[in-house]
N, C-alpha and C positions, 0 to 999 in steps of 0.2 A: 382422974383426970391428967390432973399435970403431969403425972408419971408416965401417962401413953403419950404425951407430948413428947416428952423427953426422950424417949425411946423412939418415937419415930426419926425426930432429928438426927439422934445418933447415929440411924441405921442411913439414912442421905448423906451425913458425910463420910461414913465410912465406906459407902458407895464409891463417892467423886471422889476420893483418896487412892480408892486399889483401880479405878480407872486410870487415874492419870500415871500409875505405877506401872499398869501392864501395856499403858501405849508409849510406854518412854523406853521398855525392854522389847524391844520386837525380837523375836526369835528368829533364829534365821537354819537353816536344813545345813548342817555340816556337809551333806553328801552333795548340795550344791555348788560350795564352794572348790572353785580350780585354782591352784595353786602352781605357778611356773616354777619348775625350780631352776636354780644356775646351778652349773656344773663347779665352776670356781667363784668366792669372792675376788672380787677386785676392787684393791683400797680405790677410794676417788670417786669410786663410778657413784652418782645418784640413784637411790631408787625408785624403777620405772613405777608408773600407777598400773601395768598392766600385768604386776606378778603376781597379784592376787584379784581375783575375778565373781562374778557370779554369774554364768552363762545360764540357769534355768530364770532365774530376775530376768536378765536382756532378753531371753527369749518370749516370753511373758509379755512384758511391752513392746515387743515387737508384733505379736501375734494381736494384740489389743490394737497397735495402730492400722495393723492392715484389718483390723476386722470395723474398725471408724473409714477407712479411706476404700482399700480396695476390694471389700464387700458390698460397699455402698453402692460404688459403680458396678459392679458384676449383678446386684440385683434390682439395678435400674438400666442395665445394656437395652433393654426393650421400651423404653420408654421415652417417647421423642416427644411427649406434650409436656410446654412449661410456658409461665409468664414470662415475660421481658417488660420492666418497669421503665417507661419510655418515656415518664413526669420529669418535664425541665428540674435540673437541679438537683435531682434524686440519687444521682449515681457520683455527687459530687460530693465527697465527704468534708471539704472546708467550707462550705455554702452553708447559712444558718439558717432557720425556719423562715423569718421576713425576708432576708433576700431570695431564697428559693418562689414568695408568696408576692416579691414584687417584680418579679422576672414574669413570671407568668401573666400579672397583669397589664404589664407593658408588651407584651406579646399578643394577648386578648384585643388591646386597644388598638394595637396596629393591625390588624386584621381587620377590625370593623370601622377604621379609617380609610381602608384601602379598598374595603365596599363600597363606602357613601360614595366618595371620588371616583367612582371608577369611569361613570357617566359627564359628569359636573367640566361643562366645556370651558368657562368662565377661569379656572384656576391657569389655562394655559399662559404662559409670558411671553409674549415674542418680543425678538431682541431686532431692531433696525444694526445693520453690516455694514459698513465700506470698507474694500479692500481686504475682508476679512476679519477687521477691527469693530466692537460694538460702538455705535454712535454715544451709548451714555459715558462708555470712559474718553471719548474725543475730546466731550463736553466739558469732563472735567479738567483737561489740561490748561492750567492759566497762560503758560509761553503759545505766544502766537508765532509761526513759521513765516517768517519774511525774506523772500528770493533776494540775491546777492547781487545782480543785474542791477543797471540803473536805470536802462531804457524801459519806456512801457509798453515797448512789443513784445519783448523779454515777461513782463512782470503779466501782461495781458496774454499770453503762453501759461505762465506759470499757475495763473489762476484758472485759467479754462481746464489745462489738466489736473488742478489741485481738488476743485469745487467739480467733485462725480467724475473727473476721467473726462470732458469735454466732450459728454455725450450725445450733445444737443448739433456741435458741428460735425462730430463724426456721425452723424445719421442724415444731416444735409447733404454729405458725398457722396455715401450712399447712395442715396436716394437718387440723387444725379446721376449716377450711373448705372442704377438699374432702369433709369428712362431711358436714358440713350437707348442701354442693350433691348428697351420693348420693343421704341420706335425703332428699330432695325428690324430689314426680315430675315429670310433665311439665305437668303442668295447673296444679301450684302453682309453677315455675318463670314460665310464662307468665301467670299473676296477677301475679307478682314483677314484670315487665317491664312489664305495662298499668301497675302503681299508678305506678314510677319513670315513665314517660313521663307517666302525668297529672300524675305531683307538679312534673315539669320544667316541662308544659305553663302550671301553674298559678302559675309564679315567675313566669316568662316575663312572663301576662298583667298579674301583682301589679305588677312592672315598668313595665312601660305603662301603668297607670291609674294610678300612684303620679308618671310623667314626666308624663301630662297634666293631671293635677289641680295639681302645680306651675307650671306654662307656663301655665295660666287662673289663678292666685291671681297668677303675675307680671303677667299682661297687664292684672289689676285694679288692682293697685298700681298700675301704668304708667301708667293711665289718671288715679289721683289727683295724679300729680307732675305731668302734661304739660303743664296747662295754665298754671304755673309757667312754664315753659320758651317757650311760645307768648308770654305778654305778653312778655316780654323779646325777644321778635324782633319783636314790631310795629311797633316805634318805625325798626328797621332796614328792616322794609320799605315802611315810610310814606316813608322817606328815598331808597327804591330806587326805587319806581314813581313817585317825582314826575321822577327823569329819564328821560327819551327813550333807548334804546339805540341807540348809532352804526351806524356800518358795519360795526367791528367786530365790535362784539358778536352783531351780525344774520349775521354771519360764522360765529361762533365757535359759536352756535344751529344752524346749519344741520349743519355739521360733526357735530355731536354725533349728528345724525337721519339722515348719510349711510350708506349700505349699506358694510359693511365687506366687506372679502373674506375669505372662511374658505378654510383649507387644504384641498388636495382631494389625492387619490390621483395617484400620478407617472403620465405618458403612457407608454401600453406600448408596446415595442419592439414595427416588423412582424410579427418571428418569433413574439412569447408572444401576437399576434391570430392569427397564421395558425395557432397550436396551437390558440386557443381554437376558431376558427371549424372546425379539422379535428375536432375534438370532436365539435361542437355537431350539425354534418352525420351523423357516425357513432350520434350518440343518434338523432338521427330518422331515418335507415335501419334502426338496430337496429328503432325502434317500428313503422315500415313494414313490417316484415319480419315483427315480429308480429302483425299488424294482417293482414297476408296470411294469413299461418294460421289464424286466427279466435281467437286466445288472447287474447279483450277480457275484461276485469274490468269486469263487471256493476255493484260495489259503487263503485267509484271515479267511473262515469261520472254519478251522480247527486247525485254531492257537488260543489259549489261548491270549487274551493281556495283556501285561505288566501291573503290578496295582503296584506302588510306596509305601512302607512301612509305608512315613508319608501322603498316600493318606488316608481323611477319609468319601472319595466314597461317598457324599453326592447326587452326581445326580443318584442313581442308581436306574432303573427301577425296579419296583416288577412285575410290568403288563405283562411284557419283558419275553422272555424264560430262564429257568432255565442255571446258567451259567455251561461251560465245565470243566469236574475235571483237577485238574492244580497239578503239580508235588508237593508231599508235602513232609515231613523228621518227622520219628519218631525216638527217642533214636539216633540220630546220620545217619540214617540211610534212604536211600529214599525209599518212600513209592510206589511201583511202581503198586498197585492195582488202574491201571483207570477205570476200568469197574464198578466201584461201586459207579459211581457218575452218571451213566443213559444210556441207551442206545445211543446215537448219539457220543458219543466220540469213543465209542468202535467200533460201526460200520463204524465209520470214519478211524479208528488206521486199522479196516481189509481192509477196500477198499485200503487204501495206501499198505496195505502191498500185497494185490492181485496186484496192478498196477505195486509193484517194482517186484513180479516175472513176472509178463508177459514181461513186461520190459529188467529184465535179460534172460527169454526164446527169447524175439525177438533177443535181442545180440546173444544169442548162435545161432539162428537159420542163422543169418546172417553171421555168422564167419562159420557154416556148407557149404553153399552155397560157399562161398567166397574157400573153401577145393575142392569142387566137382567141381566148374570151374576150379582151378590149378592141381587136377587129370585129367580132359578131355582135357586138352593140354599136358599134358604128354603122356597120350593115342594117344594123333597126330603124338604127335615126334616119343615114341614107334612104332606106325604103319609102319612107314616109313622105320624103323631097321627091321633083319634078323632075328633077337633072337626074341623066344618066349616059356614061361615055365611054371608051374603050379600058381607060383606067380602072376604071369598075371592075370589069372583066379579067384583066389582067392582076388585080390585086388579089381577086378570088381564086384564082390559079397558086397564087403563090400560097396561098393562107391551105390550101387542099397539099398540099406539098409539105410542107411543114409537119403539118398533123401526121402526115406517115412518118416523118423522119422519128415524131419523138414518140411514137407509136413502137417502133424500132428499137429505138434507145430504151424504153423502158421494161421492153422485153430482154434485152441484153443485159440492164441491171436485175432482172428476177432472176437470170438464169446465173447471173458471178455471186449474186445470193445465197441462193439455193448451193451452189458449189462450196462457197465458203462456210455453209452449215454443216454440207458433208463433212468439211474436212476437220471442222472444230467437232464434229460427233465421233469420227474416226480416232480423232487425237485424243480425247476426252475417253475413250473406250481402249485407247491402247495404255493411258496413264493410271486406268482401274486396273485394268490388267496386272500393269508394272507393280502398282502397289500389293495387290492381292497376293502376287507370286514372292513381295520383299517380303523380306525376316521381320517380326514385330520387336520393336525397340524394348518392348515391356514386358515381363512377365510374372506372372506369380509365382511364388517359391510351391514346390511340388510337397502335401502332406505327405506320401507314401512312394513307395517305389510304382505303383500302378500308374500314378499320377505322373511321376517323371519317362515314363516309356510313353506314353499319350505327348507328351510334350514334345520328346525327341524323334519322334516313329516319323521317319519320311526323309529326314534330315540327313545329310555328309556329315563325315568327322570334321570339318572345320564348319558347318556350321551350329554342328553339337555345341562347340566348344564356346561358338560365340554366344551360344545363350545360357550357356550352365556363366562366363564371365556376363552377361547383362541381367542372370537371376541375384545373382552376386553385389552386385552393383546398385540393383533397386531395393535388396535389403539389407543393407550396411546397417552393423549395430546401431552408428549414431545417427538414424534417419529417423527411426518410429521406437517406440518400447515392444516388445516382443518380436523386434528383426533378432536378437540374439540367437533368442528358440528355434525359430525357423532355419538359420543357417547350421545351429547345430543338428536338427533332423535331415538337411540337406549334406552335411559330410555323413550321416550313415547311409543315407541314398548313395551318394558317389563311390561311397566305398562297394558296396555291393555291387552298383554299378561296373565299376574298374577289375571286379573277380568276374565278370561276364565276358565283357573285351578279352581280359586276359585268355578266357576259355575257349575261345571262337578259334576257327583253323581258318586260314592263316592268323598269325596276330597280327592286331593295327597298334603299331608301336609310337606313330606319330600322336593318335590318340588319344594312347595311355600317358605319352608325356605328358599332354595338353591338364588331363586329369590328373598327375600327379602336383601338377603345377597350383590347381584351383585348391587339391587336396591339403599341399602345404601351406595357402594363406587360409585356409578355412581354419589347420589345425594351429597356426596362429593366431588366430582371435580368441578362440575357446582349447586352448591346450587339456584341461581336465578332462571335456565331455571325447575330445578326440582319442586320447590316453585311454579312457575306457570304451569305446565302441572299437579301437586296436586291438586291446587287451582280449575284448570277448572274443572277436573272432579270432586271434592266433590261439586262445584255449580250444574253441571249439574244432579248429582243423588238428591241431593237437592231439584231442581225443578222436578223432577219425583215424589220425598214423598210429595210435596206441591200439586201434581194434582191427585195422588191419597188418598188425603185426602179431597181434594175439591169433586172430587166424593163420595167419601163417610161421607158426609155431616159432615168433618171435624173430624172424626174416624176411619184412616187409619189402614192397618195391618203395622205388623214390616217388614222394610225393609228386601233383600234379602241377601243371607251369604255374599256373594262377596261385597256387600255394608258396613255390619257389617266389614269385615277382611280388606276393603279400610282405614276406619277408625283406627283399629289396625295397619297397614301399617304405617299410620301419625306420631303416636306415636312413632313409631319406627325410622323416616329417619329424623324428623324437632325438635327442643326444646319444653318442653312443659310449661318449666315456666318460660317461657317471659310473663310480662303485657300483652303484645300485640303481636300476630304475624301473619302473613298473609294467613298463612294455619292452625293453630293449634285453635286459635281461632274462626273462621265457624265450624269448625268439633267439638267444646266444644258445641257451639251453635247447631248442627244439633243433636248431641247426648242427649241435653239437651229435646230438642222441642220430640224426639223421647220417652223419659220416658214418658212424660207428656201428650201426646195425645195417642198413642199407648193403644186400652185398650187390658187387658190380657183377653181372653176369654178361653184359653186352657194352657195344660201344656207347649207343645212347645213357647206360648207367654213366660211362665214363664222363659223356657231356655234363650230366645234372649232375655229378660230385665235383667235376674242375668247375661248374656255376655256382655250386653251394662252396666251395673254397674262395672263390674268388670273392663270392659277399661273405665271406667270414675275414677275411683278410681286410676287407673295406672296414667291419664292426673292430678290429681291435687295432687298428692300423694308429690311432691317436693313443691310446690309451696304452696300448702296449703289453694288453692282457695274452699270458701263456696258454694256449690250447693244443692240450696233446691231438684229442684227434683230426686235428687239420695236419700237424706232420706227419700222423700216423698216415694218412687217406696217402699224401705225397710222397709217402717212401712205401707206399703199398704200388703206385701207379710208376713208380721205377722199376718196382720190380715186375710189373707187366711186361716192360717194354725188355726189360735185361735178357741176358741167354742162358738159359737152363742146362746141366749136365744132363746127359739121355743117353739111353742104349735101345737101341730097338724103337717099340713105340711106346712106352712106359714110360714117364718120366720117374727122374730119381734124384734125389737129395743127397749130400755130401754130409751136410750139417746143415740142422735145423735150425742152428743159434746163430750160422753165419748168415742170415735174414732179419730176423728179427721182426717177422710177421706176426701181428695180432689185429684177430677179429675186426673187419670182415673178411681179411682177405685169407686165404690159404695157402700152403705151399705146394700144393697138388690139386688135382683136377681138369678138367676141359676147359677152366675161363684164364688159368695164365699167362695163353700166351693172346691177349686179345691185344697190345699196344706193340705185339713184335711184329716188323717189318715184313710182310708178305711176300715184297720180291726180292726175288735171290740176287740181282745182279747190282750189283754198291752203285755203280758210276751213274744207272736211274732213280736211286734215291737220293746220291748226293746232288743231281741236279733239280729236284722236285724243291717249288718255290713254294715259303709258307705266307701264306692270307689270310687273314683273319676272318674268321666264321662265325656268324650272327647263329648263337646258340637259340637263341628264343624262337629264330622262324624254324629249325631245324626240330627241338622239340614240339613247336605246335603242327608239326606234320604228323600224318599216322604211322603205327609203330612200324609196318613192314616198308613204307616211304624213306622213313629216318634213318630205319638200317640200311637200306643200301645208298642212300646219300656218304655214312659214316663209315662203314666199310671198305675204308681204301686208305692207302698208306697216306695220301698227305693229311685225311686227319690224324692218325698215330702221330707224324710230325708234329703236327700244330698241337698233340695234346700235351708230347714230351715238351716241347719248348714252352706251350702255358705252364705245364710241373716244375719246371727248370725257373723260371720269372719266379714263380710264385715261392720255391724255394730260398732263394736270394734274396727276395723281399724279409721273408721270415729271419735270413740270417741277421741283415741288417735291424731289422727289429729286436732280436732277443739277443746280441751280442753283450749286451750289457747282465746278462743274466750267470749266475756263478757256476750252474748248471748246462752251462750252453755247450761243451765240447760232448757231456753223456746227451744229450738230446739228438744232435744231429752225429751221434758216433754211427749208426746203421748207415745214414745216406753218405756220408764221406767212404766206409768202407765200401759202399759200392759204387763209388766212383773211381774208389783206388785200385780196387780189384780188377778191373774193366770188366765187369759185366755187363755194363754197358757199352755197344758195340760203336762206337762213334766214329768210325769209319764208314759208316756204312750212312751217317747224317749228314745235313748238308754243316757248311761251314759255322751258322748260325746257331747251330746245336754246339757244334765243340766250342766255340765261344763262348754259350752262358755256363756249361760246365765247365770251361776253366776260371770265370769268374766265380760260380759258386766255390769250387774247391780252394779260392784265393779266401772267400769269406772263413769258409770254414778251419780255414789254418790260421786262423789271428790268435786263436787260444791257444796251437801249438807250443809247449814249452814254457808254457806260465801254469808254474802251480798252482794247487789248488788251496782255498785258503782252510783253516783246522777252525772245526766248531770251536765256538768260544761265544763266552757271557758276552752279552751287551756291556760294553766298558763305562762305568759312570764318575761322572768327575766327584774328587774327592771331597767328602763336605768337612770342613774346618771346626777343630773341638767349642766349644760353646764356652764362652768366658764369662765365669760365673763372678762378677764384680757387685760388691755391697751395693744395692740404691739407699743414698740420704736423705733424708728429706727434713729441709729445717724446721718447719711446721707440721707436727707431725702430731695427729689426734687419734686417740684409739676408738672413739667413741664414732667418728665419719672418717666416714671412705675419702679419702682425695681424689678429685679427677684430675686429670691431664687435660691440657688444653687451653686456651683461652678464653676469654670472658665468656662470647659469645658460643662456642662449645661448651662450655660447662651451664649456660643454662638453655640449650637445649637440652642435653644430656637430664638436667632435672624435671625439664618439660618432660621429654619423653616417658621417664621415671613417674611422674605424676600419671601423666596419659597411663601408663598400665598397670597402675594402683587402680586409679579410677575406672578402668575399663572389667578389671578382675574385680572391681567393688560390687559394676552395675552386673555383670554376668551373674553373679553369686548372689544378689538383691530378685533381679528376675526370677532364679532357679528356686529361691524360697516363695516368693509369690507364687509361680507355677506350682511347688507342693502343697501351698495354703488352700489354692484354688481346688486343687484334686482330692483336700481332705474336707470343703466344705461340698463338693459334688458327692464325693464317698458317704460323705453322713447325711445327707437331703437324701441320696440314694436310698440308704438302710432305715433312714425317717420313713421314710413313703411304704418300702415293704413292710417295716414291723408293722405300721398301720393298715397297710392290705391285708397282712397276716391275720392282725387282730378282728378286721371286721370279717373276713373268712370265718373265723372261729367263732365270732359271735355268729354269724347267719347262721353255718352248720348248729350251735346250741340251738338255736331257736326251730330249724327243722328240724332238730331233735327230740325239741318237745312238744313239736307239733305231732310229727310224727307216736311218740308214746301217748299223748292225749288222744289220739284219732284211733291208734291200738285200745285204748281202755274203751273208748267208747264202742268199739266194734267187740269187744268181750261182753260187755255190758247188754249189747243189742241181742248177742246171742244167748246169755241169758234166762232174758227174756224170750 
């Protein structure tokens, strides 16, 4: 037995010894050890702790930590129920158990005490106060305040005021006053009020009289003393009068009498002005609606409105009726000639006089009727008496006459009232009709073009402009939310209406000018929407032009007048000096394509081409952009006006290169003499006066009428004059170009060769030719610059001087700057490092969650496959058993 015990003990001790030895020797996988090797070993550098690492161990620790924290949060993300411990002191780790129990017991006792004392009325302690102080505090004071005055009256007063404020004496005085007021009647009280007011008025008048007498007395005394001062100043005046004023004195005196600027009110913002205008239109519309209903104040019509002397009367309405006459004065006398101001006031006065007379007559009639009634009563009383005489008969006759007169007067008053009512009805009918015909002051913003057509249908162009102005005023963007969108829609409607007006025959240029003004204002309010609308419209017109060019084999006709006016509108609404613009740049390309593709077959085409050239010049005037199509077209017009050599009936050109023609112009054809003068008499052509031609009016006419208007020498001279003017302007714009001489070489050749018969044209054409020749000869003799590379400023050689640092540290990087800058750089570096670490941790967390989700999904799939296998196995066994049973049945 003993041997067995020893063997067991030895076995236990060996196990303990081997377990301790194994615990001390932790084996590490050599493949998990990572060593950061150094390229060079530096003396004096400490060995960093990061030279040798265990990435596998650290990765395992991180995964374990994420399982305890992130995985728990992920698993409980859908759970919202939790217990919150709200016991007193439970969340305070510093409190002991005894303190927690004492605090809970105290709170319970306090709640029980509050419930028991809730309806106990004897617990309230009332305190008596005097002048805001407690009487208990006053009783505690040992010192007694005594009066400083020695007399008994003062002591009595002090005592009365000190002891409860003398409320007994005050009560007696107030009670006596109340009794006196109660004993007085209403009449006596009114008499007292009148007496007091008269007394105050007398006192004020007396003070005023005394003040006037004192000022008069002071003036008299001053007159007695003033001559003494005047004598003393005479000598000074004589000395100064002898001296002549110099230029400085004269300037000072002039400055004394100069007008000085006075303070004015601040300028109102556009929002405030729009709000005031909207309120004014609303008031006018309400007044118009009232007049349409016949609600007219007769009392206010005849009365002139009061006008202040300081009133500038800026809101004077010229379209309204003439003002009625008012009382004026001449030489200090009243001017009573009120009939000269017009019929209405005089008639109104006459009507008022008639009304007053009728009212007087009615009053007299009423008085007579009362007298008649009294006389009848007297007659009845006299009938009971036995006394009769001739006087009674006379009185009866007089009474009958009075009755007849009163009946006539009542008839007259009724007639005058009927006439007055008829006049009033006529006036109200006239006012109602005028109010209905008057243009409304407020309008709703149209939502589409059909509503806009209904709005302006039947109105003149002037009224249409007023309607558009009032629509803009009533829907200013600052007045209400949503007005900006309404005005943007209204801009597209006006743009469409602009094209409709431009396509009419003849064109109403005044209405187009009004529409242009409103379009410009709306474009300034919302430029982005305006640019988009205008851009889409130009694109549509350009597509129509391209389709027409395809139908005519690349030789289209000039666009219609409304398209050209739209292009003109672009230069008004949007800037043309930008290098690239969303609306202006496509418009310029469209204009250049018109000049380069449209053929010139008639004088109408010449007029359209000149219109496009003039418009193009306005586009490029500020930016001085070079447009070769413009110069080529003007050169072609000079070719059409110049003489060509010909033999017989066919034109022959000596040298095609001398004319430098580029399409759409050709040196041959039946249209090469469009601008050549048809009259052979030079004296007649020289006397033709150049008058401006309205191209828009002529182009709005039908084609046949326009050709008849333009197929004249007057138009040809005007076209040549406008061509030369445009060339002079272009020569000024392109003067700084290096290729100026080459650009205008064909034009200068045409002028110098004498192809243009200047002798047959008026003197103004000769003057323009000379001016153009001078402008083109500016670059003559000036050599052209050779094509060279752009000169760059020579850069100095960098001086590589050694940078010597006193405190050099090979490990720490030296940062330049002061202490604040180095601290900021250090914080920025730390922030970047922390940011990178946070991003790295977030990425690792996402990878951990992805692995966990994948693992869960794989587990679910494996479990599902296992269940499917089990079900298949079960079904297979059942199927086998069933077949076995069937086989047994077959045997039997």
